[in-house]
N, C-alpha and C positions, 0 to 999 in steps of 0.2 A: 489480288493479294489474299483474299479469303481462300481461294483455290489452293494456293501454295501452302498456306498455313494448315489447311485441312490435310493435305498430303504429307506434310512434315509430321504432324501429330499422329497420323495413321502409321507412318513408318516407324516412329519412336515406340508406339504401342506394340507394334509387331516385334521389334527387337527385344523390348523388355518382357513381353509375354513369352517369347521363345526362351529367354534366359530363365524365367521363372519355372518353366516346364521342362527344362533340360534334364536328361537322364542323370541320375546320381551314380558316379563311378563306384564300382565295387570290385575287389579282387578276392576270388574264392580259391583257397588252397585245398586240394583234395587228393585222395588216393586215386591213381589211374583206373582202378577196377571198380570203383563205387558207382552204382547206378542211381542210388537215391540222391547223390550229390548232383548228378545231371538234372534230375527232376527239380531239385531246389534251385539250381541255376536258372532253369526255365521259368520257375515261379518268380524269382527276383526280376527277370527281364520283363515279365508280364506286368510287374508292379512298379515299373519306372526306373529300374536300375540298369546301368550299362556295365555288364559283367565281363571281367577277364578271368578265365579259369586257368589255374596253374596246377598241373599234376606234380605231386611230390611223393617221394617214398619215405620222407623223413617228417611225417606229420607231428610226431611228439616234439621234435625240435622246433617246428613252426609254432606250435601251440605255446611252448615255453617262451619263445622270442616275442610273441604277440601278447603275452600276459594272461593266458587262459588260466583261471583259477583251478588248482588241482581238485578233482572230483566233479568238475562241471563240463567235462569234455564230451565231444560228440564226434562224428565222422569227418566233418569239414570245418574249416575256420575261415572267416572272411574279414577283410579290412574294409570298412566303409567310413569315409571321413577319417576322423582320428580314433575311431572306435573299433574294437575287436568284437566280431559277432560269431558266437560259437554254436554250431548246430542249426537246427530247423526253426530259427526264430522268425515269426511272422513279420511281414513287411510293415504292418501297422505299428508294431513295437519299435522297429528300426527307425521309421519316420518320426515317431514320437521322441525317441532319444536324440535324433539329429536336431530336431526343433528345440529341444530343451537345453542343449549344449551342456549337459550335466558333466561334472568332473568325476567320471568313472572310467574304468578300463573298457567296459562294453556290456553286452548282454549274452545270456546263454539259455539254450533249451537243452539241458543235459540229456545224454543218451540218444535213443532213437524213438522219440515219442510218436505213437500212432496218431493218425488224424492231424498231423502237423504238416506244414508245407513240404511237399516232396515225399511224404509218407502216407499217401492215401487221401481219402476224402477229408478235407479240412473242416473242422467243427469250431467255428469262431466262438471265443469266450471260454474255451475249455483248456487251453494250453498254458501252463505256468511258464513264465519267462523270468529269469533271475538276473540280478545285477552282478556283474563282476567288478569288484572294488579293488583298490590298491592294497587294502589290508587283507585281502583274500577270504573274507567272510563268505560263507556259502548259503546263508539263510535269508538273504534279502530278496524278497519277491518284488519284481518290477510291476507285475500285473498278470492278468489272464487275458490272452488274446485269441 
């Protein structure tokens, strides 16, 4: 009986452990010609995201549909969970947002910041990431990652 109980517990732990470490689904919308977007997609995959890349020629329309705050744009837009992630946002910031379940539109790393994921050597703690809110304020710093 102890043998069966041990194997049942081991099987349950395996199932729940796999679920806990399952890749987080992400859809990244990007221009077909953008090379930094490909680098960012690789970065997300290396950091536990299961990425579907969608090439689009109408990125401004996508940004508008997904609630990107005007002035906070970058080259690609992702949808991860219920959040919009704009630009080269570090995985640590995304994971922190997902865990917090904050009532916001998402996060942005506006423009093409050097030393951000997909844009050269990453320098942790130096990249400002901003909150995209429903009221479209642009001055809300989420943190430096």
